[in-house]
N, C-alpha and C positions, 0 to 999 in steps of 0.2 A: 453584502458581498458573498458570492458563492464560496463553496468549499475551497480552501487554499492551504498551501504550506509555505514555510519560510526557511531559507537557507542563505548562507553567505558564500560568495564566490569571489576570490581575489580581493577580499575586504569589502565587497559591495553587497548590500542586502538585496536579496531577490525574493519577491513574493510571487509564487506561481499559482495561478488559478486554474481549476480543472475545466473551466468553460472556454479556454483559449486554445485554439488549434496550434499544434506544433510545440507546446511547452514540454520541456525536458526536466527530469528529476535526477538528482545525484544518487548513484548506487555505489555502496561501498563493496569493493571486491575483496577476495581473499588477499591478504598481504597489506590491506589498508588503502589501496589505490581507489580512486573515484572515477566512475564512468557515467556519462549522461545518457539517459534513455528517454524516448518519447513517452509522455504520460497519456495513457488511454487512447480512445478513438472516437471519432464521430461517425463510425460506420464505414470506413474506407475498406476497399476490397483487396484481397490477396488471392494468389493462385495456390490451390491445395497441393502440398508436396506429393501426396499419394495419388492424385488424379490430375495430371497436367491438363490445362484448359478449363478446369472447373473452378469458377470464381466463388470465393466465400467472403464474408464480411467479418472484420474484427468486431468483437463485442463492443457495443456503444457504451460510453461512459468512462469514468476514471477509477472505478473501484469494483471489487468483486468480494462477495461475502466468503468468509472462511467455510461456511457450510456448502456453498456452491462448489468450491474446490474439492472439499472432502467427499462430496457426492459423486465426483468423477465427471460432472457435466462439461468441464473444460479439458477433458483428456486430449482432444485433438490439438489443443494449443500448447500442450506439454508445459504447464506453468512451473517455473522454478522459483523457490523462495529466495528473496534477496533482502538486503537491508537498505532502506532508503535513508540517506544521511541528511536529515533536516533538523533545524533548531526547534521547530514547533509547527502546529497546525491550527487552523481556525475552524471552529464549528459554530453553528447557530442553535439557539434554543429560545424558548419562550418563557419570559418572566413577566408576570402581570399582564399577559396577553400581547406584549410587544416583542417582536423578534429582536434578539440581541446576539451579536457575534463576539465570541471570546477566543483569545489565543491560548492554546494549551502548550506549555513549554516542555520539551523533553529534558530529562536529566542526562548528565554525562554517561556515556555507555549505552544509551537507549536509541533505538531506531524505529522507524515505521516499517512494518513488513510489507514487502511488495511481491507481486506475482509477475515474474518476467516471462513473457511469451515471445515466441520466435516463429517466423514463417519465411523461408527462402532468404535469410539474411536480414529481414526486416523485424525489428524488435518493438514491443510495446510493454510498458509497465503499468500495472494496475495496483492500487493500494488495496491490501487485504483488510476487510472490515469485520467487526464483531459487535456484540451488544456493548453499549457504553457502561462504564462502572456505575454503581449506585449514586455516587457523588455527582454524576452528570446525567441523571435519568431524564432531564428535561431537554437533552440534545435532540434536535430534529434532523441533523445531518448524519450521514454514515460515520461511525466511529472507527478510526483506523486502529489496527492491531499494533500494539507497542511491544517490541521484543528487545532483548538486551544482547550484548556481545557474548555474554556467558553461555547462552543457549544456542550458539551458532553451529556447533558440531553435530551433524546428522549423518546417518548412513546414506550413501548416494542412491542405493536402489530402493529406498523406502519412500515412495512418493507421498503417501499420506503422512508419514512421520515427519517429513520435512516441514509441514505446516502445523505440527503439534507442538505446543509449548509445554514443558514439563509442569506437572501439577504444582510442585512446590514453588515454582516461579510465579504462577498465577496467584497462589495464596499469599506470597510475599508482596506482590503488587497490590492486592486487595487490602492488606494490612496497612500499607503506606498510604493508600487513598483515604482510608478511614481516619488516618491522622495519628 
């Protein structure tokens, strides 16, 4: 099974796969409300805000690396960090040469970090990815960045800072994963 996430809506288990067109992910807004946004793109076009009549394509795929965002490559899409409210995600890895898919469960207060992009009222959400922790070094899928509700307060004008996790939070997470 390809990269997927799991969440619950009105008591019903939803497994959303990144290779299905039109799939939406739940995003936690300030104040705790949830809003659904379309996950990724298969290369659909949009009209550029700054140049009417000039068509661009949404980036293909379901995720974007944290390094790509920090480098400024997505500046035209004005990515905003958001918290994707899921119960877990599925990744593939190889053990003894055979591909295996495992569900990684999030702890209470944890979210996947998303990059919400917008063009002319059309939104797309991409999961922000980073290197997997040592405990999951055999993972072959992109590893989504896990953030907590505690590190959600950022200065609005600091675009790079919005996607930075405080160093102590990263150290805490590493200690937990080591056991």
